[in-house]
Structure formats: structure tokens, C-alpha cells
N, C-alpha and C positions, 0 to 999 in steps of 0.2 A: 505494501500501500503506499502510496507517494504522501508525502503530508505539502500541502505547498502553504502559504503563507493566508489565503484564503480560507482554508479548513480551518487552520487557527485563529482567526478572527471569527469567522461562525462559532467554533465552538468556545469564546469565550462569549462574545451576544449571547447565546443562549444560556450560558451560564449567569450572567448579568441578570436575564430575564427570569428566570427562578430565582434567582437572590431577591428582585425586587417583587415577584408575588409572592416571595415566603415572608418578605417584610411587611407588606400590605394586607396579610392575612394576620400577621402578627398583631400588627396593629390594630384593625377593627375584630379584635377573639371581642367577646362578650366576658372574658378572665380580666381583660385589661380596662375595659370600661372603669369602672371605680376608679385605679389609680391614675386613669388620663380625668377623670371630671376633678380629683382630687389637686392633681398638679394643673388644673387651668382655674381654680378658683384663688390659688396661692395668691394672685396679686390683688387679691380683694381683700383677704384678710387683714386686720391691722395687726401690727406690730407690736409687742408686748415686749417692755423695756427689760434688761437686765439689769436684777438692782446689785448684784454682787459689785458688779463694775461699777453702777454708777455713785454708790455708797463711798466706795474704794478712791473715785476721783473727786468725790466733793470734800473727801476729809482730807485730801489735799491741799487743797484752796482755805486761805489763811483769812479771816473774816476783818 
């Protein structure tokens, strides 16, 4: 069997397409839906201040 560059290109194209379909199926699976919804809501959540670093920074200041 004689391999030329076009055979290699075709094989890489098929592998890339199969990989794309695999990622697409993974992203749209029902198991991942709750994780993606949680990640989508992260920018909307309020920031909770870290009280340890806040109190440490304030103790260094002189009145």
C-alpha cells in the first residue's frame, strides 16, 4: 500500500472530525448540564469578602 500526503491529510481530517463530534457530545450530555449551568451563573454571584485577609490588612494600619 502506497501512502501519499493526501492519505495522511484524509486520516487527520477524519480524526479531527471524530474528535470534534466527541467533544460536542460530551458538552451536550445531560450529565454535564448542571455543571455548565453552575459555571454560567458564577459571574452573577456576589463576592464574599475573605474576612481573614481583611482583618489582617486592617490591623497593620495605624489610626
